[in-house]
N, C-alpha and C positions, 0 to 999 in steps of 0.2 A: 420641225425643221424640214424644209423641202430640199431633198437631195437630188432632184432632177438635174440640177446644174452640173453635178459630177457625172451623172450618166451621159449628159449631153457632151461633156468634154471628152469622155472616154470613147464615145461613138464618132464624134465629128472632128476630134483633135483640135477644136477651136472654140472660143467663146468671144462674145463682144467685150469691149473694154470695161463696160459697167459690170458684166458678169465676172470677169477676172478680178475686178476691184473688190467685188463682194466676197469672192473666194479667198483672196489674199489678206483681206483686212480683218478676218476673224478666225478664231480657232474652233468655231462651232462645227465646221465641216471636216476637221482634221482626221478624226478616226476613220470616217468613211472614205475620205480622200486617200489616206495612206493604204487602206485595204484595197481600194480599186487600183491604185498604182502598182502595188505588189502583185495583184492578180494579173495585171497587164504584162509586167516584166516576166512573170512565170509562164504566161502563154507563149512568149517569144523566146526567152532565154532559159526557161526552166529554173533550176536552183543554182545555175552556174554563176560564179563570180570570177572575173578575169583579174590576174595580177600583172602589174607593170613594175619593173625594177627601176626605181628612181635614182639617178646619178646627178647630184648637185655639184657641178664641176668648177664653178667659179661664183664668188659672191661680190666680185667687182661689177659695178654698173655705172654707165655714163649718164643714166637718167636720174631724176630727182623727184620721183613720184611722192606725194605728200604722205602717203599711208605706209610706205615700205621701209623696213629696217635696213635694207642694203642700199638705200638711196645714196647717191654720190657724195652728198654733203654731210653724211653721218660720219663724223671723225672718230666716233667711239667704236665703229665696226672694225673687227680684226679680219683683214682680208686674206683670201687664199685663192690659189688656182691649182687644179689638178693637171698633170701633164698627160700626154697620150698613153704612156705605159700605165699610169695609175688608173686611168679610165678603163683601159682594157682589162686590168686586174679586177675591177669592179664587175665587168661583164663576165669574166671567167667564173668568178664566185657566183654571180647570179645564174649563169647557165647551169652550173653544178647543182644549184638549189631548185632548178625547174623553171626559171624565168625564160620566156620566149619573146618578151618585148622589153627593150631598154629605152628609158626616157632620159635624154641628156638635157638637163635644165640648168640655166644659169642666168645671171644678169646680162645686160647688153654690154659685153666686155670687148672693147676694140682689140685687146691683145690677141684674141682668137680671130685671125683673119679668115677670109673665105677659104683660102688654101689650107690653112691649118684644120678648120672644121671639116673640109672635104677629105683630108687625109685621115682624120679620126673616123669619119663615117666609113670610108673605104676599108680601113683595117677591121672595123667591127663587122662590116658586111662580108668580107672574105673569110673571117674566122668563124662567123656565126650565120651562115647563109639561110638558115631556117628561122631566123628571128626578125621581128619588126624593129625598126629603128625610128624612134620618135624624137623630134627636136622641140625644145621650148626655150628659145633664145631671143625672142622678141621681134621687133620690127626691123626688116631688112629690105634692100632693093629687090625687085622681082628677079633680077639676074642672079642674085645670091641664092635665093630660094631655089631657082632652077639648077644651079650648080650643086647644091646640097642634094637635091632630088636625083640628079644624074649620078652622084657619088654613091647613092644607095639608101638615102633616107626616104621613108615612105609615109610618115605621119608628122603632123606639126600641130602643136598646141599653142594658141595665142588667145588668151582671154581678152575680150573687148572691155571688160570691167564695168562699163556702163555705156549704154547706147545713146544716152542723151548728151548732146553737145554741151549744154549749159552745165550739167552735172559733171561731165568729164573735165571741164575747165576748173572745177572746184577741187578736183582730186589730183590734177597734174599741172606741171609748169607750162608756160606759154610755148615752149619748144616742142610740145607734143600736141597732137590733135586726134580727135575721134575719126575724122575723115581719113587720115592716113592709116590709122589702125584698121578701119573697115576695109580700106583698099588692099592692105596686106592680106587680109583674110580671103578676099575674092581672088587675089593673085595666086595664093596657095591652092585654092580650089581649081583654078584654071590650069595650073601646072600639072595637077593630078594627085596631089596629096590627099590622104584622109585627114580631114581638118577638124580640130577641136577648138571650141571657143567657150565663153562662159562669163560669169560676172560675180562680183561680191554681193553679199546680202547684208544689209545693215550698215553700209558704209556711210560716212558723214554726209549729211544733207540729202540722203536718199529718200525719195517719196515712193508711194505705191505706183504713181504714174511712171516713175523711172523704171520700176520693175516690169511694168507692162510694156514699156518701150524696149526693154531687153528681150522680152518674149517675142515681140513683133520683129525685131532685128534677126533673131534666131530663125524665125519662120522664113525670112528672106534669104538667109545664108544657107539654111539646111545643113548644118554640120553633122559629121559622123559621131563626134564626141562633144559632150557638154559638161564642163566642170564648173561647179559653183561651190562657194564656201562662205562661211560667216566672216565678216570683217573682224579682225582682232588687232587691238592696239599695240603699238610699239613705243616705248618711252623716248626714243631718240628721233621722233618724227613730230611734225607740227600738229598731228592729230592725237597726241599722247593723252589728252584729257577726254577724248570721246569714249563712250562705252562700246563694248563689243557688240557685234550683231547677235541676234538670238538664234538658238538652236531650233526653236519651234518654227520660226519663219523660214529658216533654211530648209528644214524638212518639208515644209509646205510647198516651197518652190521646187524641190526635187520631185515631189509627187506630181505637181502640175506639169513639169517638164517631161516626166515619164509618159503622161497621158497625151501630151501634145506631140511628143517625139518618141513614139513607142519603140522604135528600132535603134535609138541612140545608145551609145556607151556613156554611162553617167557614173563618175567616181563618187565613192563615199570618202571624203577627204580627211587628211590629217588634221586640218583646221577644225573639222567637226569633232574629232576625237580630243582636240585640245580644249574645247569649251565645254565638253560633257564627257564624263568617263566612259560612257557607252555610245558616244556620238556616231562612230562609224557603223556600229551594229544598227542603230536607229536609222541611219542613212540607207542602209541596205533594205530595211523593212519598209522604207518609204519609196523604194523604187530604184535605188542605185544598184549597179552591177559590176563595179570595178573598184579594186583597192590598189594602192601604190606603196608597197614597202620600200624602205630606203636601202639602197646598195652603196651609198657613199661611205668612205672610210669614217670610222667612228670619230677620229680626231678632228674632223672638220664639220661634223653635223650641227653642232651647236652654233657654228659660225654662219651657217646659212639661215639667218634669222630675219625672215620677212616680217614676222610678228613674234611676240614674246610668249614664253612658256611652252614652246613647241614640244610635243611628246616624241618619244622614241629616239632621242638624240644619243642615248648611251648604249643602244643595243647593237650587237654585231648583226650582220645581214641574216645569218641563220636564225638568230633569236627573233628578229623582226618578222621573218617569214613564218616561223612556227607560231608566234604569238597571234599574228593576223589569221592564220589558218584556224586556230582554235576559236578566235572571236567570230569569224565568219560561220563556223559550224554551230556555235552557240546561238546564232541568230536564225539558223534554219537553212543555211545555204552551204555550198561547197566550192572551194577554190579549184579551178582547172588551170592547167599549164599551157593551154592552146594559145596561139597568137591572138585569136579573138578579135575579128573585125566586127564593126557594126553590121547587123543584119539588115538587108534591104527588103523593102516591101515587094511582094510578088504580085 
């Protein structure tokens, strides 16, 4: 096996489409690829793994994405919303446990107007001035993003899910478009956010060419954070009969991303841990350097069901933090409590 292709990727941070296709389409390169990706992340980040405190504050969503368990037409979903005080309590608990980044994630819920979101951000910013505030609340007008930024939010996660317009249409209703999704991401960058994007691996109808298009879009966007995870089915969606994405392909894509974007923050996701008992550890070994324990109240965790059989829904925040710390250590890394921005090339 000629491993020059991996050396070329590590040195040039790029490959031709045909070379990427060769790398993505087989497991023959995996061991060498994972080793090279881990070597690269250790060069830049050492053995540090950053933690992000995830607060899933609403599972209402106006969208009807075909893969998502909280899609608006799912009448079996038990809906909930956290109020401002509950969100702040999650932050208080997280801060006590050492978290210095809070990720407010939810469906696109019109109940939370711009003024409400800004008030929540302002409260968190004033109470925890040394923390980063990340939002993951979907597509908004540019002026909304600017208002959130001015209120104190400094990071925004918005996965593009797939960069192919044709594939995007097979995953989303006609009311949504990849053009608007991409424009939102560039608006966020222009405002000054640290921006995260990413895609699903193994989603219905996905091809290797789609994955290459995702990589090309990320080269154009140059995000600070890249979050990918395997597609996992949900029984209350039109895709309930499709099989889950593979852990092997997800790990392969994490390693490719680490070599293409060596300075990016790349999470080892809960979805990875859901489809493999050691999925998050394997993700770290493949080049990821972020984990996101759940700070949401235990009573609502099962209800934030984007996909089925999600892990860690019954753990208190302290248990979740402790469990992940042990898992990270067992993989040969260590959790650090710094805010942890993406490192920039000098």
